[in-house]
C-alpha positions in Angstrom: 19.1 6.0 21.1 20.5 2.6 20.3 18.4 -0.2 18.9 19.5 -3.8 19.0 18.1 -6.2 16.5 18.5 -10.0 16.0 18.7 -11.0 12.4 17.6 -14.6 12.9 19.2 -17.1 10.6 18.7 -20.4 12.4 18.4 -21.8 15.9 16.9 -24.9 17.6 13.4 -24.9 18.9 13.2 -23.7 22.5 17.1 -23.9 22.8 19.1 -21.2 24.5 22.8 -20.5 24.4 25.2 -18.0 25.9 26.8 -15.5 23.5 30.1 -16.1 21.8 31.8 -14.7 18.7 34.2 -15.4 15.9 36.8 -12.9 14.8 36.9 -14.3 11.3 34.4 -13.9 9.8 32.6 -11.4 12.2 29.6 -13.7 12.7 27.9 -14.3 16.0 26.2 -17.3 17.6 23.8 -15.4 19.7 21.7 -16.9 22.5 19.7 -16.2 25.5 22.2 -14.3 27.6 24.4 -11.6 25.9 26.9 -9.3 27.6 27.2 -5.9 25.9 28.2 -2.3 26.4 27.2 1.1 24.9 30.0 3.6 24.9 29.5 7.3 25.5 30.5 9.5 22.6 30.0 13.1 23.8 28.4 14.2 20.5 25.3 16.5 20.6 23.2 13.5 19.4 23.9 11.5 22.5 21.8 11.8 25.5 23.1 14.6 27.8 22.7 12.5 31.0 24.9 9.7 29.6 22.0 7.3 29.4 20.1 5.8 26.5 16.9 3.9 26.0 17.6 0.5 24.6 14.9 -1.1 22.5 14.9 -4.4 20.8 13.5 -5.2 17.3 13.4 -8.7 15.9 13.9 -9.4 12.2 13.4 -13.1 11.2 14.7 -14.7 8.1 15.5 -18.1 6.8 18.6 -19.4 5.0 17.7 -20.1 1.3 20.9 -22.1 0.8 20.0 -24.6 3.4 18.1 -27.6 2.0 16.5 -28.1 5.5 15.1 -24.5 5.6 11.6 -24.4 7.1 8.8 -22.7 5.2 7.8 -20.5 8.1 10.0 -18.2 10.3 11.8 -18.5 13.5 10.7 -15.9 16.1 11.8 -14.2 19.3 9.4 -15.1 22.0 10.8 -13.0 24.9 13.6 -10.7 26.0 14.8 -9.0 29.2 17.6 -6.5 30.0 19.8 -6.9 33.0 21.8 -3.9 34.3 23.7 -5.9 36.9 26.6 -7.3 34.8 28.0 -9.5 37.6 24.9 -11.3 38.8 24.6 -15.1 38.2 23.2 -16.4 35.0 20.0 -17.8 36.4 19.6 -15.5 39.4 16.3 -13.6 39.4 17.9 -10.2 40.2 19.6 -7.2 38.7 17.0 -6.6 36.0 16.8 -3.2 34.3 13.1 -3.7 33.4 10.4 -6.3 33.3 9.9 -9.0 30.7 9.7 -7.6 27.2 10.1 -4.0 28.4 12.6 -1.5 27.0 15.0 0.1 29.5 17.1 3.2 30.0 20.8 2.2 30.5 23.9 4.3 31.3 26.6 4.6 28.7 30.1 3.2 29.5 28.5 0.6 31.8 28.2 -3.0 30.7 24.8 -4.7 30.7 23.3 -8.0 29.6 20.5 -8.9 27.2 18.7 -12.2 27.7 16.3 -13.4 25.0 14.4 -16.5 23.9 14.1 -17.7 20.3 11.8 -20.4 19.0 12.5 -22.3 15.8 9.7 -22.6 13.4 8.1 -25.9 12.3 8.2 -29.4 13.5 10.7 -31.0 11.1 14.1 -32.5 12.1 15.7 -29.2 10.9 14.2 -27.5 13.9 16.6 -29.5 16.2 19.7 -28.7 14.2 22.1 -26.1 15.4 21.3 -22.6 14.1 23.0 -19.3 14.0 21.9 -15.7 14.3 23.4 -12.3 13.8 23.0 -9.3 16.2 22.7 -5.8 14.7 22.5 -2.3 16.2 21.2 1.1 15.0 22.4 4.4 16.3 20.4 7.7 15.9 18.3 6.3 13.0 21.5 5.4 11.1 22.0 2.2 9.1 21.8 -1.2 10.8 25.3 -2.6 11.5 26.7 -5.9 12.7 27.5 -5.8 16.4 31.3 -5.9 17.0 32.9 -8.0 19.7 35.5 -6.1 21.6 36.4 -5.5 25.3 36.2 -2.1 27.0 37.6 0.4 27.4 39.9 1.0 24.4 40.4 -2.6 23.5 43.9 -3.5 22.3 44.0 -4.1 18.6 47.1 -6.1 17.9 47.8 -8.9 15.4 51.1 -10.8 15.3 52.0 -12.8 12.2 54.1 -15.7 13.5 56.3 -17.9 11.3 56.3 -21.5 12.2 57.5 -24.8 10.7 53.9 -25.8 9.7 53.7 -22.9 7.3 56.8 -24.1 5.4 54.8 -26.8 3.6 52.5 -24.3 1.9 53.3 -20.6 2.3 50.6 -19.8 -0.2 48.1 -20.3 2.6 49.6 -17.4 4.6 50.9 -15.2 1.8 49.6 -14.1 -1.6 52.6 -13.8 -4.0 51.8 -11.0 -6.5 55.3 -11.4 -8.1 57.7 -14.2 -7.5 56.3 -17.4 -5.9 56.3 -19.4 -2.7 59.4 -21.3 -3.9 61.4 -18.1 -3.2 60.4 -18.2 0.5 61.4 -20.5 3.2 60.7 -20.7 6.9 64.0 -21.0 8.8 64.7 -22.0 12.3 68.2 -21.0 13.6 67.7 -22.6 17.0 66.7 -19.3 18.7 63.9 -18.1 16.5 61.8 -18.9 13.4 61.8 -16.4 10.6 61.0 -16.0 6.9 63.8 -16.0 4.3 62.6 -14.3 1.1 64.5 -14.1 -2.2 63.9 -12.9 -5.7 65.1 -13.7 -9.2 64.9 -11.5 -12.3 61.9 -9.7 -10.9 61.1 -8.4 -7.4 59.1 -10.5 -5.0 56.0 -9.0 -3.4 53.9 -11.0 -1.0 50.8 -9.8 0.8 49.6 -11.3 4.1 46.5 -13.4 4.0 44.8 -12.2 7.2 41.8 -10.2 8.2 41.2 -7.7 11.0 37.9 -6.0 12.1 39.8 -2.7 12.4 42.0 -0.5 10.2 45.7 -0.6 10.7 47.4 2.3 12.4 51.0 0.9 12.7 53.1 -1.8 11.2 56.3 -3.1 12.9 58.7 -5.6 11.3 62.2 -6.8 12.0 64.3 -7.0 8.8 67.8 -8.6 8.4 70.0 -8.1 5.4 72.8 -10.6 4.8 76.4 -9.3 4.5 78.3 -9.9 1.4 75.3 -10.3 -0.8 73.2 -8.1 -3.0 70.2 -7.5 -0.8 67.4 -5.1 0.0 64.0 -5.3 1.5 60.8 -3.3 2.0 57.3 -3.2 3.3 54.1 -2.7 1.3 51.2 -0.7 2.8 48.2 1.3 1.5 47.8 -1.5 -1.1 45.1 -0.9 -3.7 46.1 -3.3 -6.5 49.3 -4.6 -8.2 49.9 -1.3 -9.9 49.0 1.1 -7.0 50.4 0.9 -3.5 53.0 2.4 -1.1 56.2 0.9 0.1 59.2 1.5 2.4 62.5 0.2 1.1 66.0 0.0 2.6 69.1 -1.1 0.7 72.7 -2.0 1.3 73.8 1.6 0.8 71.9 2.6 3.9 69.2 4.5 2.0 65.7 4.3 3.5 63.0 5.5 1.1 59.2 5.9 1.0 57.7 5.5 -2.4 54.2 5.6 -3.9 53.6 3.3 -6.9 51.1 4.7 -9.3 50.1 2.7 -12.4 53.3 0.7 -11.9 55.6 3.7 -11.7 57.4 4.5 -8.4 57.4 8.0 -7.1 59.8 8.8 -4.3 58.1 10.7 -1.4 60.8 10.8 1.2 64.4 9.5 1.7 67.0 9.3 4.4 70.4 7.7 4.9 71.5 5.7 7.9 73.9 2.9 8.9 72.6 -0.6 8.1 73.7 -3.4 10.5 74.2 -6.4 8.3 73.4 -9.9 9.7 71.5 -8.2 12.5 67.8 -7.5 13.0 66.8 -4.0 12.2 63.3 -2.8 13.3 61.2 -0.8 10.8 58.0 0.8 12.0 55.4 2.6 9.9 52.9 4.8 11.7 49.9 5.9 9.7 48.2 9.3 10.3 45.6 10.1 7.6 47.7 11.1 4.6 51.1 10.7 6.4 53.3 7.8 7.0 56.0 8.2 9.7 58.8 5.7 9.3 61.0 4.9 12.2 64.2 2.9 11.7 65.8 1.2 14.7 64.1 3.1 17.5 65.0 6.6 16.2 68.2 6.0 14.4 66.3 7.5 11.4 62.9 9.0 11.2 61.1 10.0 8.0 57.7 11.6 7.4 56.1 11.0 4.0 53.1 13.2 3.1 50.8 11.8 0.5 48.2 13.8 -1.5 45.3 11.7 -0.1 44.5 9.5 2.8 46.4 6.3 2.9 44.1 3.3 2.1 43.7 0.7 4.8 45.2 -2.6 3.6 47.1 -5.7 4.7 50.8 -5.6 5.2 53.1 -6.8 2.3 56.7 -7.8 2.1 59.0 -6.6 -0.7 62.4 -7.9 -2.0 63.9 -6.1 -5.1 65.2 -8.2 -8.0 68.3 -10.4 -7.4 68.1 -9.8 -3.6 67.5 -11.7 -0.4 66.3 -10.6 3.0 64.9 -12.1 6.2 61.7 -11.0 8.1 60.5 -11.6 11.7 58.2 -10.2 14.4 55.5 -8.8 12.1 53.0 -6.8 14.2 50.0 -4.9 13.0 48.3 -2.5 15.4 45.0 -0.6 15.2 44.1 2.6 17.0 42.9 1.7 20.6 39.5 3.4 20.6 36.4 2.2 22.4 33.6 1.0 20.2 30.2 2.7 20.3 28.5 -0.5 21.2 30.1 -4.0 21.6 29.6 -7.5 22.8 32.1 -8.1 25.5 33.3 -11.1 27.6 31.8 -12.0 30.9 33.4 -13.9 33.7 30.1 -14.7 35.3 29.0 -17.5 33.1 30.6 -19.9 30.6 29.7 -20.4 27.0 27.2 -23.3 26.8 26.0 -22.9 30.4 22.3 -23.9 30.7 19.7 -21.3 31.3 16.2 -21.5 33.0 13.1 -19.4 32.4 
């Protein structure tokens, strides 16, 4: 059984909106018509006929940090479930049950939830835009925020692009643990824009300033080492803190290594030798599988499997340049495992955000 709850923060009196979502942070502006889906799981706890009873529970709160907060609470005045995902927004058809009635819905089939919320009080704050959060509960487990992903198996891909606007302040895009932003420049060679990263007496380590709502399963980066210079480069993953993380490094001798840094000391886990093409882009891919990291260099030219003694922590991707070296980076891609969420808000082509609703 899946329960859906609205954690009411703020919303205008007698105002209804269509559902939308923000990917960062995972906060929802909920409204009167919501497209959602419950995914089948196949576990013994799930209903054997691939259906589940959906009930709604309303929790109302106010925002104590808002000086315009009302003394009493907003409230949900009505809800209704619609099993016909494609019917028009204000068409009186396709309902799964009557007004304020729970309904049994099939898993792996999208449905829509329509509800009405009334803001409390009569002050001017009641007419200000307000926001709500939607939560769900599965099999009496903890209440969790509703994710927003398409179905089935939504693609989880984040590309970190380099562009000229980042050049003015790379600290906004990267956290420099060692070295600083002055060692990095965004370069445009007429065909592409990439990051040129150097180091001085100490190595440069930069972590990406980004967030995802899923754990990474694969990192892919193009690295170019300049000929005729002392150079090397690497990628940071499984980052815990400045003294504990994992890295893949390649150098001008053609050595590709996987190391675990523990309390600041590097321990080599795996190593291989290959040909490095200088002044050309070389693809480095890291695939994470529990406590293993599979490193692929240039589409199979070299493949390493590094086994760690514990599961690899999920973390952002980092770039590494050893002391007195330079390297260039491009086409940074982070991917997550494409699995269907248990329950999710999803996009609907039937109505647009902000479309007016009628009772």
